[in-house]
Backbone as CSV, one residue per row, in Angstrom:
resi,resn,N_x,N_y,N_z,CA_x,CA_y,CA_z,C_x,C_y,C_z
1,MET,-8.841,-16.660,-15.797,-9.076,-16.351,-14.407,-8.137,-15.212,-13.999
2,THR,-8.658,-14.247,-13.287,-7.849,-13.110,-12.869,-7.279,-13.340,-11.474
3,SER,-6.223,-12.614,-11.193,-5.585,-12.689,-9.885,-6.479,-12.069,-8.822
4,LYS,-6.303,-12.512,-7.578,-7.052,-11.896,-6.491,-6.590,-10.468,-6.253
5,HIS,-5.451,-10.107,-6.835,-4.931,-8.754,-6.691,-5.193,-7.899,-7.936
6,ALA,-6.045,-8.372,-8.819,-6.351,-7.624,-10.042,-6.862,-6.229,-9.690
7,ARG,-6.409,-5.254,-10.435,-6.801,-3.850,-10.264,-6.436,-3.315,-8.871
8,TRP,-5.324,-3.811,-8.339,-4.885,-3.371,-7.013,-4.626,-1.879,-6.950
9,GLN,-4.294,-1.274,-8.086,-3.985,0.152,-8.116,-5.177,1.014,-7.746
10,THR,-6.382,0.529,-7.977,-7.584,1.328,-7.714,-7.822,1.545,-6.223
11,ARG,-7.135,0.797,-5.389,-7.320,0.921,-3.940,-6.407,1.987,-3.337
12,TRP,-5.619,2.661,-4.176,-4.652,3.658,-3.720,-5.037,5.058,-4.173
13,GLN,-4.742,6.034,-3.316,-4.811,7.446,-3.684,-3.381,7.978,-3.570
14,ILE,-2.910,8.605,-4.632,-1.533,9.088,-4.668,-1.541,10.607,-4.644
15,ASP,-0.784,11.166,-3.722,-0.585,12.613,-3.650,0.888,12.869,-3.946
16,GLN,1.182,13.102,-5.228,2.578,13.300,-5.641,3.189,14.520,-4.968
17,ALA,2.432,15.590,-4.815,2.965,16.815,-4.208,3.420,16.563,-2.771
18,ALA,2.637,15.796,-2.027,2.987,15.485,-0.637,3.915,14.274,-0.548
19,GLY,4.041,13.537,-1.652,4.873,12.340,-1.641,4.283,11.244,-0.784
20,GLU,2.955,11.109,-0.833,2.271,10.144,0.025,1.303,9.293,-0.779
21,ALA,1.269,8.016,-0.431,0.297,7.084,-1.000,-0.602,6.623,0.142
22,LEU,-1.909,6.662,-0.074,-2.878,6.268,0.944,-3.713,5.108,0.415
23,HIS,-3.656,3.982,1.114,-4.424,2.798,0.730,-5.799,2.864,1.383
24,ASP,-6.758,2.163,0.811,-8.105,2.224,1.386,-8.205,1.550,2.760
25,THR,-7.182,0.843,3.193,-7.140,0.315,4.560,-6.741,1.393,5.557
26,GLY,-6.232,2.522,5.047,-5.745,3.589,5.903,-4.231,3.650,5.975
27,LEU,-3.545,2.700,5.367,-2.087,2.676,5.381,-1.534,3.871,4.606
28,ARG,-0.618,4.604,5.248,0.039,5.748,4.617,1.492,5.391,4.344
29,VAL,1.906,5.539,3.094,3.265,5.187,2.681,3.945,6.421,2.102
30,ARG,5.201,6.620,2.505,6.055,7.677,1.960,7.354,7.043,1.487
31,LEU,8.049,7.730,0.590,9.376,7.285,0.179,10.418,7.979,1.031
32,VAL,11.343,7.209,1.573,12.473,7.734,2.334,13.725,7.094,1.751
33,ASP,14.575,7.913,1.164,15.785,7.409,0.504,15.465,6.324,-0.517
34,GLY,14.364,6.499,-1.223,13.984,5.576,-2.282,13.270,4.315,-1.823
35,LEU,13.041,4.172,-0.520,12.363,2.992,0.007,11.022,3.380,0.612
36,GLY,10.049,2.494,0.494,8.735,2.743,1.083,8.781,2.643,2.593
37,LEU,8.144,3.595,3.249,8.064,3.604,4.710,6.614,3.844,5.094
38,ALA,6.060,2.902,5.852,4.680,3.037,6.318,4.677,3.849,7.600
39,GLU,3.853,4.867,7.640,3.779,5.725,8.818,2.942,5.102,9.929
40,ASN,2.056,4.198,9.577,1.139,3.636,10.569,0.990,2.119,10.406
41,ALA,2.095,1.439,10.161,2.061,-0.003,9.891,1.488,-0.803,11.056
42,GLU,1.907,-0.483,12.282,1.434,-1.256,13.433,-0.074,-1.145,13.598
43,GLU,-0.590,0.041,13.364,-2.035,0.278,13.471,-2.798,-0.556,12.437
44,ILE,-2.287,-0.612,11.218,-2.959,-1.355,10.151,-2.844,-2.860,10.388
45,VAL,-1.680,-3.321,10.857,-1.537,-4.745,11.197,-2.574,-5.122,12.248
46,ALA,-2.729,-4.297,13.262,-3.714,-4.575,14.313,-5.134,-4.613,13.751
47,ALA,-5.429,-3.735,12.808,-6.772,-3.700,12.217,-7.026,-4.905,11.311
48,LEU,-5.999,-5.402,10.628,-6.156,-6.533,9.712,-6.118,-7.882,10.423
49,THR,-5.526,-7.937,11.597,-5.340,-9.207,12.303,-6.641,-9.955,12.595
50,PRO,-7.707,-9.320,13.084,-8.927,-10.094,13.371,-9.506,-10.811,12.144
51,LEU,-9.403,-10.215,10.987,-9.970,-10.803,9.771,-9.007,-11.770,9.092
52,HIS,-7.703,-11.425,9.074,-6.738,-12.202,8.292,-5.767,-13.026,9.127
53,GLY,-5.768,-12.845,10.428,-4.898,-13.621,11.303,-3.559,-12.942,11.542
54,SER,-2.982,-13.234,12.701,-1.728,-12.591,13.076,-0.553,-13.079,12.235
55,HIS,-0.701,-14.210,11.571,0.364,-14.723,10.718,0.346,-14.084,9.327
56,ASN,-0.805,-13.589,8.883,-0.916,-12.998,7.545,-0.846,-11.471,7.537
57,ALA,-1.347,-10.829,8.563,-1.464,-9.367,8.561,-0.124,-8.653,8.347
58,PRO,0.963,-9.041,9.025,2.234,-8.339,8.772,2.720,-8.488,7.332
59,ALA,2.545,-9.659,6.744,2.949,-9.874,5.345,2.091,-9.040,4.407
60,MET,0.817,-8.910,4.723,-0.069,-8.088,3.897,0.383,-6.631,3.913
61,VAL,0.737,-6.139,5.094,1.183,-4.745,5.202,2.496,-4.553,4.457
62,GLN,3.407,-5.523,4.530,4.657,-5.415,3.779,4.389,-5.322,2.281
63,ARG,3.454,-6.142,1.794,3.100,-6.093,0.370,2.502,-4.734,0.012
64,LEU,1.645,-4.217,0.880,1.028,-2.915,0.627,2.070,-1.795,0.613
65,VAL,3.062,-1.885,1.477,4.126,-0.880,1.481,4.877,-0.917,0.156
66,ARG,5.163,-2.114,-0.342,5.849,-2.227,-1.646,4.988,-1.640,-2.764
67,GLU,3.686,-1.922,-2.734,2.780,-1.370,-3.745,2.773,0.153,-3.687
68,GLY,2.625,0.702,-2.492,2.588,2.156,-2.343,3.864,2.804,-2.823
69,ALA,5.003,2.213,-2.490,6.289,2.751,-2.948,6.387,2.688,-4.462
70,GLN,5.924,1.604,-5.046,5.961,1.469,-6.505,5.144,2.571,-7.173
71,LEU,3.984,2.848,-6.632,3.141,3.883,-7.223,3.704,5.285,-6.989
72,LEU,4.436,5.488,-5.911,5.072,6.788,-5.695,6.237,6.997,-6.655
73,VAL,6.965,5.936,-6.942,8.080,6.027,-7.882,7.553,6.224,-9.298
74,ASP,6.541,5.460,-9.672,5.963,5.535,-11.018,4.444,5.481,-10.901
75,PRO,3.794,6.642,-10.798,2.348,6.661,-10.564,1.513,6.031,-11.676
76,TYR,2.099,5.805,-12.832,1.338,5.182,-13.922,1.758,3.737,-14.145
77,SER,2.426,3.170,-13.149,2.889,1.789,-13.282,1.713,0.836,-13.343
78,ARG,1.851,-0.107,-14.213,0.898,-1.206,-14.332,-0.544,-0.750,-14.473
79,GLY,-0.754,0.361,-15.135,-2.106,0.755,-15.490,-2.842,1.656,-14.524
80,TRP,-2.197,2.071,-13.434,-2.900,2.932,-12.480,-3.157,4.290,-13.105
81,ARG,-4.380,4.798,-12.983,-4.723,6.078,-13.599,-5.360,7.040,-12.615
82,GLY,-5.260,6.777,-11.311,-5.707,7.686,-10.274,-7.111,8.099,-10.414
């Protein structure tokens, strides 16, 4: 049985030149001092809340920020091939 997060890398577009990761939800992540920073986290939390609930949406965005930062640090991590 595969994880519900299997092939999570395919949902990201990485622009190494701009230093930006864009998730298919619209979340934009940049690295600042080596840490992931979402440029539009509040907007994405608001968009995810109706479907996933106000208790889950912020945690989902935090996970997505970590994923985006990971791919910016190592774009070929865990099998991502852009």
